[in-house]
matplotlib code that plots the C-alpha trace (Angstrom):
import matplotlib.pyplot as plt

x = [-106.1, -109.4, -109.1, -109.9, -113.8, -113.5, -110.1, -111.3, -113.3, -110.3, -108.0, -110.6, -110.3, -106.8, -106.5, -109.2, -107.4, -104.0, -105.9, -107.4, -104.2, -102.5, -105.5, -104.8, -101.1, -101.0, -104.2, -106.6, -105.7, -107.3, -108.1, -105.0, -102.4, -104.0, -103.7, -100.2, -99.3, -101.2, -100.0, -103.5, -105.0, -107.1, -110.0, -109.6, -108.8, -112.0, -113.8, -112.1, -113.0, -116.5, -117.1, -115.5, -117.6, -120.7, -119.6, -119.2, -115.6, -114.2, -116.1, -115.1, -113.4, -112.6, -110.4, -107.2, -108.0, -105.2, -102.5, -100.8, -102.8, -106.5, -109.0, -109.7, -112.0, -109.9, -111.1, -110.2, -110.9, -114.4, -113.9, -117.2, -116.9, -116.1, -115.1, -113.0, -112.4, -109.3, -109.2, -106.1, -107.0, -105.0, -106.1, -106.8, -108.5, -110.1, -108.9, -111.0, -110.9, -112.4, -110.9, -112.4, -111.2, -108.6, -107.2, -108.2, -109.0, -112.7, -113.3, -112.1, -113.2, -111.0, -113.1, -111.2, -111.6, -109.5, -110.3, -113.2, -114.5, -114.5, -118.2, -119.4, -116.4, -118.6, -120.6, -117.2, -116.0, -119.4, -119.3, -115.9, -116.5, -120.1, -118.3, -115.9, -118.6, -120.3, -117.6, -117.2, -121.0, -121.7, -123.9, -122.3, -124.3, -121.4, -118.5, -116.9, -114.3, -113.0, -109.5, -108.7, -105.1, -104.6, -101.7, -100.9, -102.3, -105.0, -104.3, -105.8, -106.2, -108.6, -109.9, -108.4, -106.2, -102.7, -99.7, -101.9, -103.5, -103.7, -106.4, -109.6, -112.6, -110.7, -110.0, -113.6, -113.1, -116.3, -115.2, -114.4, -117.7, -119.9, -117.5, -118.2, -121.9, -122.5, -120.5, -121.7, -119.2, -115.7, -113.3, -109.8, -108.0, -104.2, -101.5, -100.6, -97.0, -97.7, -100.3, -97.0, -95.1, -97.7, -98.0, -94.2, -94.2, -97.1, -96.0, -92.7, -88.9, -89.8, -91.8, -89.6, -88.0, -88.7, -87.3, -87.3, -87.9, -89.6, -88.7, -91.1, -90.5, -93.6, -94.7, -93.1, -91.0, -92.3, -91.3, -92.9, -91.2, -91.4, -90.0, -90.6, -92.6, -95.1, -95.8, -94.8, -96.9, -95.8, -98.3, -100.1, -99.7, -97.0, -93.9, -92.2, -93.5, -89.7, -90.3, -90.2, -87.0, -84.0, -80.9, -77.8, -77.7, -81.4, -82.7, -84.6, -88.1, -90.2, -93.8, -93.5, -97.1, -98.5, -96.2, -96.0, -92.4, -89.0, -85.5, -86.0, -88.5, -86.6, -83.8, -85.3, -89.0, -90.2, -89.9, -86.3, -85.1, -87.0, -84.9, -81.7, -82.3, -82.7, -80.0, -77.8, -79.8, -82.4, -85.8, -88.2, -91.5, -91.7, -89.1, -89.9, -89.2, -86.3, -84.6, -85.4, -83.8, -80.7, -80.3, -79.9, -77.6, -74.2, -72.3, -75.0, -77.5, -74.8, -74.2, -78.0, -78.3, -75.3, -76.5, -79.8, -78.4, -76.3, -79.5, -81.6, -78.6, -78.3, -81.7, -81.7, -78.5, -80.7, -83.2, -81.0, -78.6, -81.7, -83.5, -80.8, -83.0, -82.3, -83.6, -84.3, -86.9, -86.7, -90.4, -92.5, -92.5, -89.9, -87.4, -88.1, -87.5, -83.8, -83.9, -81.1, -78.5, -80.0, -80.2, -76.5, -75.5, -77.5, -76.3, -72.7, -73.5, -75.0, -72.4, -70.1, -72.7, -73.7, -72.7, -75.5, -75.1, -78.9, -79.6, -81.2, -83.9, -86.4, -89.8, -91.2, -94.7, -94.9, -98.5, -100.7, -98.7, -101.0, -104.1, -102.3, -101.4, -104.9, -106.2, -103.5, -104.4, -108.5, -108.1, -105.5, -108.3, -111.3, -109.3, -108.8, -112.5, -114.3, -111.8, -112.3, -114.8, -114.8, -117.2, -119.1, -118.5, -121.1, -120.3, -119.4, -117.5, -114.4, -111.0, -108.2, -105.0, -103.2, -101.1, -99.2, -97.7]
y = [67.7, 69.1, 72.8, 72.6, 73.6, 77.0, 78.2, 81.1, 82.1, 81.5, 83.7, 86.8, 86.3, 86.7, 89.7, 91.2, 90.8, 91.9, 94.9, 95.8, 95.4, 97.8, 100.4, 100.4, 101.0, 103.3, 105.2, 106.0, 104.7, 105.0, 101.8, 102.4, 102.8, 99.7, 97.9, 98.7, 97.9, 94.5, 93.7, 93.5, 94.6, 98.0, 96.1, 93.5, 96.3, 97.9, 94.7, 93.9, 97.4, 96.8, 93.7, 95.2, 98.2, 96.2, 94.3, 97.4, 97.1, 100.0, 103.2, 106.1, 109.3, 112.2, 112.1, 113.1, 116.3, 118.7, 115.9, 115.3, 113.2, 112.8, 113.0, 109.7, 108.3, 107.4, 104.4, 103.7, 100.7, 101.7, 102.5, 101.6, 98.1, 97.1, 98.3, 96.5, 97.7, 97.2, 97.2, 98.1, 96.7, 97.6, 97.7, 101.5, 101.8, 100.5, 102.4, 101.6, 102.6, 101.6, 101.7, 101.5, 98.8, 101.0, 101.3, 104.8, 105.3, 106.9, 106.8, 106.3, 105.8, 106.0, 104.4, 104.9, 101.7, 102.3, 100.1, 98.3, 95.3, 91.8, 92.2, 93.9, 93.5, 92.7, 95.8, 97.7, 96.5, 97.1, 100.6, 101.2, 99.7, 101.4, 105.0, 104.2, 103.6, 106.5, 108.8, 107.0, 107.5, 103.7, 101.6, 98.0, 96.1, 97.8, 96.0, 92.9, 92.0, 92.8, 92.4, 92.8, 93.2, 92.6, 91.9, 88.4, 85.8, 83.5, 79.9, 78.2, 74.7, 76.3, 79.6, 81.5, 84.5, 83.5, 86.0, 88.9, 88.6, 92.2, 92.6, 91.8, 90.2, 88.5, 85.2, 83.7, 80.7, 81.8, 85.4, 85.1, 83.5, 85.7, 89.0, 87.2, 86.7, 90.1, 91.9, 89.6, 89.8, 87.5, 88.2, 87.4, 88.3, 88.8, 89.4, 93.2, 92.9, 90.7, 93.0, 95.9, 93.6, 93.1, 96.9, 96.9, 94.1, 95.6, 99.6, 99.7, 98.6, 95.0, 95.0, 92.9, 91.1, 87.3, 86.9, 89.6, 90.1, 93.1, 94.2, 95.7, 98.1, 100.0, 99.2, 95.5, 94.0, 91.5, 90.4, 89.0, 86.6, 86.6, 83.6, 83.1, 86.1, 84.5, 85.1, 82.5, 82.4, 78.9, 76.0, 78.2, 81.6, 82.3, 82.9, 86.4, 86.3, 87.2, 89.2, 85.8, 84.8, 84.1, 86.4, 87.1, 89.5, 88.9, 86.4, 83.3, 83.6, 80.6, 80.4, 83.2, 82.7, 83.5, 85.9, 88.0, 88.7, 87.3, 88.0, 90.4, 92.4, 92.8, 94.3, 96.3, 97.1, 100.4, 100.5, 99.3, 101.7, 104.7, 102.9, 103.0, 107.0, 107.8, 106.2, 108.4, 111.4, 112.0, 113.3, 112.5, 111.1, 108.0, 105.7, 107.8, 110.9, 109.4, 108.3, 112.0, 113.6, 111.0, 112.2, 115.7, 115.1, 114.6, 112.1, 110.8, 110.4, 108.7, 106.3, 105.4, 105.0, 102.7, 100.7, 100.1, 99.4, 96.7, 95.4, 95.0, 93.2, 90.9, 90.3, 90.3, 88.0, 84.8, 85.7, 86.3, 83.2, 81.1, 82.7, 84.5, 87.4, 89.5, 92.5, 93.6, 96.3, 98.3, 99.6, 100.7, 104.2, 103.3, 101.9, 104.4, 107.3, 106.5, 107.6, 106.7, 106.9, 104.2, 102.0, 102.6, 101.8, 98.5, 97.6, 98.1, 95.9, 93.2, 92.6, 91.8, 89.2, 87.2, 85.9, 86.6, 90.4, 91.5, 95.3, 97.0, 99.7, 102.1, 101.1, 103.2, 103.0, 105.3, 106.3, 103.7, 100.7, 98.1, 99.7, 99.9, 96.2, 95.3, 97.3, 95.9, 92.3, 92.9, 94.5, 91.6, 88.8, 91.1, 92.1, 88.3, 87.7, 90.7, 91.1, 87.0, 87.7, 83.8, 83.4, 85.4, 85.2, 86.2, 83.8, 85.3, 83.4, 83.8, 83.4, 82.9, 83.5, 80.3, 78.5, 76.8, 79.4]
z = [-57.4, -56.4, -54.8, -50.9, -50.3, -48.5, -49.6, -51.4, -48.2, -46.0, -48.6, -48.3, -44.7, -44.9, -47.2, -45.0, -41.7, -43.3, -44.8, -41.2, -39.5, -42.3, -41.6, -37.8, -38.3, -41.2, -40.7, -43.2, -46.7, -50.3, -52.7, -54.4, -51.4, -49.6, -53.0, -53.2, -49.5, -49.7, -53.2, -54.4, -57.6, -57.2, -58.1, -55.7, -53.1, -53.9, -53.6, -50.1, -48.5, -50.0, -48.1, -45.0, -45.2, -45.6, -42.4, -40.3, -39.9, -42.0, -42.8, -45.2, -43.7, -46.0, -49.4, -50.5, -51.4, -51.4, -51.9, -55.3, -57.7, -58.3, -55.3, -53.7, -50.9, -47.7, -45.4, -41.8, -39.4, -37.9, -34.1, -33.2, -34.5, -30.7, -27.5, -24.8, -20.8, -18.8, -15.0, -12.5, -9.1, -6.0, -2.6, -2.5, -5.8, -8.8, -12.0, -15.0, -18.9, -22.0, -25.7, -29.0, -31.5, -32.8, -29.5, -28.5, -25.1, -25.0, -21.2, -17.7, -14.1, -10.7, -7.8, -4.6, -2.1, 1.0, 3.8, 1.7, 3.2, 1.3, 0.4, -2.6, -4.8, -8.0, -7.1, -7.5, -10.1, -12.0, -10.9, -12.1, -15.6, -15.7, -15.1, -17.8, -20.1, -19.1, -19.8, -23.3, -23.8, -24.3, -22.8, -21.3, -24.5, -26.6, -24.6, -26.0, -23.4, -19.9, -18.6, -15.2, -13.6, -9.8, -7.9, -7.1, -9.6, -10.1, -9.6, -12.8, -10.9, -8.1, -9.2, -6.0, -5.9, -4.5, -3.6, -2.9, 1.1, 1.2, -1.5, 0.5, -1.5, -4.6, -2.9, -3.0, -5.6, -7.4, -7.9, -11.6, -12.6, -10.7, -12.3, -15.7, -15.1, -14.1, -16.7, -19.3, -21.5, -22.0, -18.8, -18.1, -14.6, -15.0, -12.9, -12.7, -13.6, -16.5, -17.8, -17.5, -19.6, -22.1, -22.7, -23.0, -25.8, -27.7, -27.8, -25.5, -25.8, -26.0, -29.3, -31.3, -28.4, -27.9, -24.5, -21.7, -18.2, -16.6, -13.4, -11.2, -8.2, -6.3, -2.7, -3.5, -6.1, -8.7, -12.4, -15.6, -17.7, -21.5, -23.1, -27.0, -27.1, -24.8, -21.0, -18.6, -16.0, -14.2, -13.1, -10.5, -11.9, -9.5, -12.0, -11.3, -7.6, -7.1, -3.8, -1.9, -3.7, -0.9, -1.3, 0.3, 3.0, 4.2, 6.6, 5.4, 5.8, 6.0, 4.9, 2.7, 0.9, 4.6, 5.5, 1.9, 2.1, 1.2, 0.5, -2.8, -0.9, 2.4, 0.0, -2.6, -1.9, -1.0, 2.6, 2.9, 0.1, 2.4, 5.3, 3.2, 2.4, 5.9, 7.0, 4.6, 6.0, 3.2, 4.2, 1.6, 2.9, 0.4, -1.7, -4.9, -3.4, -1.9, -4.8, -6.6, -3.7, -3.9, -7.8, -6.4, -3.4, -4.3, -1.6, 0.4, -2.6, -4.5, -1.7, -1.9, -5.5, -5.5, -2.9, -4.4, -7.7, -6.2, -4.4, -7.8, -9.7, -6.7, -7.4, -10.9, -11.4, -10.1, -12.8, -15.9, -14.8, -15.2, -18.2, -20.2, -21.5, -24.5, -22.5, -19.0, -18.4, -15.2, -14.4, -11.4, -9.7, -7.3, -9.6, -12.4, -10.1, -10.2, -13.6, -16.2, -13.5, -11.7, -14.8, -15.8, -12.0, -12.2, -15.6, -14.6, -11.2, -12.9, -15.4, -12.3, -10.8, -13.7, -17.0, -19.3, -20.4, -21.3, -22.0, -19.5, -20.4, -18.5, -19.4, -22.2, -20.8, -17.8, -17.7, -16.1, -17.6, -15.9, -17.2, -20.9, -20.9, -19.8, -22.5, -25.1, -24.0, -24.3, -27.7, -28.9, -28.3, -29.5, -33.0, -33.5, -32.9, -34.6, -37.5, -38.5, -41.5, -42.0, -38.6, -36.4, -32.4, -29.4, -26.8, -23.6, -20.6, -18.3, -18.9, -16.1, -17.8, -19.0, -17.1, -19.8, -21.8]

ax = plt.figure().add_subplot(projection="3d")
ax.plot(x, y, z, "-o")
ax.set_aspect("equal")
plt.show()
């Protein structure tokens, strides 16, 4: 049988990608070590590295001098091969960061936006991105992709932001196209809690988990659902908007999309948690500090933690009964403030309320999880493009997170 045209090129590209992934994971490698890890002969590994160096994807970086055996040249992924930006947007601020292709964060910027009007959203995004690029010492022409995390989610059928009426300036149906045109690079906008789940999936406890739920507790309650290793966003981007979920013990709220509240939010949002703490005599000024105070206040604090754990478990019981995940990750400042004590209480309470018994863990991504997830998402797509040595790409465009996952 005649060989398929292009097969040698495809095999080379497969080997190139495997080598680049190894260099990202293992750090600088010699030709000999790379050959051993990939199963390639030393001459083939040498040709591969020469090809990648010529393409600007790897660079020499020191030698093995000082180690056992003859000195050998080391190679690493070229950090300057591509840059990506991630943004975490809230009503109070826009936080931006830039990472090189290796995943190292090289620049950051925070733009306060309290009380800003709807006009000027594009300019504010550009200012945040340019601020992070400026700290990194690079221009916008070096940027390959931007991923933005926002409360709520963009409905792929309309291009409008839903479930986040409190974010002025982000509800125009033309906003994503305007942002993409202004940035001049591919753009993706996703729900902030989804991006926190991406971070957990790439570098946290869910790294090797196919099905998991991330429960997020900050000012509001939200969730992200991953099934078969892929985020499930729903037909309108609303999967995981559990703040609206009716639960026992709370009034049924109608027209929840307009009211932006619901049963679970009324049980376990920041305000009801703070009210719970006040009812038990705790005086902390906000929900996070109230939970820290509860951990250090026997008696009254125990009652607060136990009741909050019960409320979280009531909401989780509805989710795990439908999804039956391997893992539930507890994230967000209010929930994680309760620490391991709260986690254990939720685990025990959930075992009483639901047939599935998923493992519960506190998030491993405690620093800027939404921003981290935005960068990880941007890096994943950019690496697929930049590391594909069978073709070159340079098109710009806009992507709203897929609703078919």
